[in-house]
C-alpha positions in Angstrom: -89.8 62.3 39.1 -89.7 64.5 36.0 -86.8 66.4 37.4 -84.8 63.2 38.1 -85.5 61.9 34.6 -84.4 65.2 33.1 -81.1 65.0 35.0 -80.6 61.5 33.9 -81.0 62.4 30.3 -78.8 65.5 30.8 -75.9 63.6 32.3 -76.2 60.3 30.3 -74.1 61.4 27.3 -71.2 62.2 29.6 -71.4 58.8 31.3 -71.6 56.6 28.3 -67.8 56.6 27.8 -66.0 57.7 31.0 -62.3 57.3 30.8 -61.1 54.6 33.2 -57.7 54.8 34.9 -56.5 51.6 36.6 -53.6 49.9 38.5 -54.0 51.9 41.7 -53.7 50.2 45.1 -56.6 50.9 47.4 -57.0 54.4 46.1 -58.8 56.7 48.6 -58.8 60.3 47.4 -58.4 62.4 44.2 -57.5 66.0 43.9 -56.7 68.4 41.1 -54.1 71.1 41.3 -56.1 74.0 39.9 -53.0 75.9 38.9 -51.1 73.1 37.0 -54.0 70.8 36.1 -52.1 67.7 37.5 -54.3 65.2 39.3 -53.2 63.4 42.5 -54.5 60.1 43.8 -53.7 58.8 47.3 -53.2 55.1 47.5 -53.5 53.4 50.9 -52.0 50.1 49.6 -53.2 48.0 52.5 -55.0 48.6 55.7 -56.3 52.2 56.3 -54.9 52.1 59.8 -51.6 50.2 59.3 -48.4 52.1 60.0 -46.6 50.1 57.3 -44.9 52.9 55.3 -46.0 51.6 52.0 -48.6 54.2 51.0 -48.0 56.3 47.9 -49.4 59.2 45.9 -50.0 58.9 42.1 -49.8 61.9 39.7 -51.7 62.0 36.4 -50.9 64.5 33.7 -53.6 67.0 32.7 -54.1 65.3 29.3 -54.6 62.0 31.2 -52.0 60.3 29.1 -49.2 59.8 31.7 -49.7 58.2 35.1 -46.7 58.3 37.5 -48.1 55.6 39.8 -45.6 56.2 42.7 -44.9 59.9 42.4 -44.5 60.2 46.2 -43.7 56.7 47.6 -43.4 55.8 51.3 -41.7 52.5 50.4 -38.6 54.3 49.2 -37.5 55.0 52.8 -36.9 58.7 52.1 -40.0 59.6 54.1 -42.8 58.0 56.0 -46.2 57.6 54.3 -48.5 54.9 55.8 -52.2 55.1 54.7 -52.7 58.4 52.8 -56.3 59.6 52.5 -57.6 63.2 51.9 -55.4 65.8 50.4 -55.2 69.6 49.9 -52.8 71.8 47.9 -51.5 75.3 48.7 -48.4 77.1 47.3 -46.9 74.1 45.6 -47.3 72.0 48.8 -49.4 68.8 48.9 -50.8 68.1 52.4 -51.9 64.5 53.0 -53.9 63.0 55.9 -52.0 60.0 57.2 -53.8 58.3 60.2 -53.0 60.9 62.9 -50.4 63.1 61.0 -50.8 65.6 58.2 -47.7 65.3 56.0 -46.6 68.2 53.7 -44.8 67.5 50.5 -43.0 69.8 48.1 -44.5 68.7 44.8 -41.7 70.0 42.7 -38.9 68.5 44.7 -40.9 65.4 45.7 -39.8 65.6 49.3 -41.5 65.5 52.7 -40.9 68.9 54.3 -43.4 69.0 57.1 -45.3 66.7 59.5 -48.1 68.0 61.7 -48.8 65.5 64.5 -52.4 65.8 65.7 -52.5 62.8 68.1 -51.7 65.2 71.1 -55.1 66.8 70.2 -57.0 63.5 70.1 -56.7 62.6 66.4 -57.2 58.9 65.7 -58.3 58.7 62.0 -57.8 61.7 59.9 -59.9 61.5 56.8 -60.1 64.6 54.6 -58.5 68.0 54.2 -59.5 71.3 52.7 -58.1 74.9 52.7 -60.4 77.8 53.5 -60.1 81.0 51.4 -58.2 82.7 54.3 -55.6 79.9 54.3 -56.6 77.8 57.2 -56.4 74.0 56.8 -59.3 72.0 58.0 -59.2 68.2 58.7 -61.9 65.7 59.6 -61.4 62.9 62.0 -63.9 60.1 61.5 -63.2 58.1 64.7 -62.6 61.0 67.1 -65.7 62.8 65.7 -63.8 66.0 65.3 -62.9 68.9 62.9 -59.4 70.3 63.4 -58.3 73.7 62.2 -54.6 74.2 61.5 -52.9 77.5 60.8 -49.6 77.1 58.9 -47.1 79.9 58.9 -43.9 80.6 60.8 -45.3 78.2 63.4 -48.2 75.7 63.6 -51.4 76.5 65.5 -53.9 73.7 66.0 -57.5 74.2 67.2 -60.2 71.6 67.7 -63.0 73.4 65.9 -65.6 70.7 66.7 -65.6 67.6 68.8 -68.9 65.8 69.4 -70.5 62.4 68.9 -73.3 64.4 67.2 -71.1 64.7 64.2 -71.5 61.0 63.6 -68.2 60.2 62.0 -67.3 63.2 59.7 -65.6 62.2 56.4 -65.4 64.4 53.3 -65.0 68.1 53.6 -65.2 70.9 51.1 -65.3 74.7 51.1 -66.9 77.3 48.9 -65.1 80.4 47.6 -67.1 82.4 50.2 -65.7 80.3 53.0 -68.7 78.2 53.7 -67.6 74.8 54.9 -69.5 71.6 54.1 -68.7 68.2 55.6 -70.4 64.8 55.6 -71.7 62.8 58.5 -70.9 59.2 57.4 -73.3 57.4 59.7 -75.6 60.4 60.4 -76.7 60.5 56.7 -76.3 64.3 56.4 -74.3 67.2 55.2 -73.3 69.8 57.7 -73.0 73.5 56.6 -70.7 75.6 58.7 -69.9 79.3 58.7 -68.5 81.3 61.7 -71.2 81.3 64.4 -73.6 79.0 62.5 -73.9 75.3 61.8 -76.8 73.4 60.3 -77.8 70.3 58.4 -78.5 70.5 54.7 -80.4 67.3 54.1 -83.8 66.1 55.4 -83.4 63.0 57.6 -83.3 60.0 55.4 -82.7 56.3 56.1 -81.4 54.9 52.8 -77.9 56.4 53.0 -75.5 53.8 54.3 -72.1 55.5 54.6 -71.5 58.9 53.2 -67.8 59.3 52.2 -66.9 62.4 50.2 -68.3 65.6 48.7 -67.3 68.3 46.4 -68.8 71.5 45.0 -69.1 72.5 41.3 -68.6 76.1 40.1 -72.3 76.8 40.5 -72.6 75.8 44.1 -74.2 72.4 43.6 -72.9 69.7 46.0 -72.0 66.1 44.8 -71.5 63.5 47.4 -70.8 59.8 47.5 -72.2 56.8 49.4 -69.4 54.2 49.8 -71.7 51.3 50.7 -74.5 52.1 48.3 -72.1 52.6 45.4 -73.9 55.8 44.4 -73.3 59.5 43.8 -75.9 62.1 44.7 -76.4 65.7 43.6 -77.8 68.4 45.9 -78.7 71.3 43.7 -78.1 74.8 45.1 -81.9 75.2 45.0 -82.2 72.2 47.4 -83.3 69.5 44.9 -81.8 66.1 45.4 -81.1 63.6 42.6 -79.0 60.5 41.8 -76.0 61.0 39.5 -76.1 58.0 37.0 -73.1 55.8 36.5 -71.5 52.5 37.3 -69.8 52.7 40.7 -68.9 50.1 43.2 -67.4 51.9 46.2 -66.9 55.6 45.5 -64.6 57.0 48.1 -63.8 60.4 46.5 -65.1 62.8 44.0 -63.6 66.0 42.6 -65.0 68.4 40.0 -62.5 70.3 38.0 -64.8 73.2 36.9 -62.1 74.9 35.0 -61.5 71.9 32.7 -65.1 70.6 33.0 -64.2 67.2 34.3 -65.3 65.0 37.2 -63.0 62.5 38.9 -64.3 59.6 40.9 -62.3 57.1 42.9 -63.8 53.6 42.9 -61.7 52.1 45.7 -62.6 48.4 45.8 -61.9 48.0 42.0 -58.7 50.2 42.2 -59.7 52.6 39.5 -60.4 56.3 38.9 -63.2 57.3 36.5 -63.0 60.6 34.5 -66.2 62.0 33.2 -66.0 64.8 30.6 -68.7 67.4 31.4 -68.4 69.3 28.2 
């Protein structure tokens, strides 16, 4: 109890005045381009499974002063973008999970240059994306209970890394600089840790989690993860201690920690906003 109280007092000054960004449309995920500092927010703008071509990606300037709400817009008929969710960036390309397709966008030109169709491999509801240090793209599928591995080069190579009901609806996924992969089990109330040849659970079995949605690592190896239905964010310290991160959240679907700029971004989907917490 003393530890949790200390954490509350430690984090409280940061959360008294978080910056609130609004006007999004069913925002799902937030991602920071570590090279440029630009922030990207995926907007489903309707049903998360509707192929309605009205999803869009917002871009926020590093100083948080300029929000280009429809930086990449499916409704413009120049490309298809239905229900964008998790994102990953590599070499100036933004990859976006869109139901059963991963769409690649040239961020400078603002055009769709690649579409990786995963339905032939069983994909039904792609949720989150992350690149490993060796350049492989990993994608979770919440409905198919799978983790896909995609190698992008001169050609596209797809591998079903995991497929099992024991995953219990994988959602958020993240990767450490050493290549250790962490992903959430939404209905299994746990965090899986994966490295080649080894997979294990990180949390003791608990019953109070309702729907774990996203996770992210800070620069020290601590894991922050969200519970969409409880409206809470939790912190799993690298030493194994678990605590609740204080704040006013309704339905946090995504979290991203920009360790370089010492800021935390939290998507609060049901109220169409993104909270920015200054960690300095």
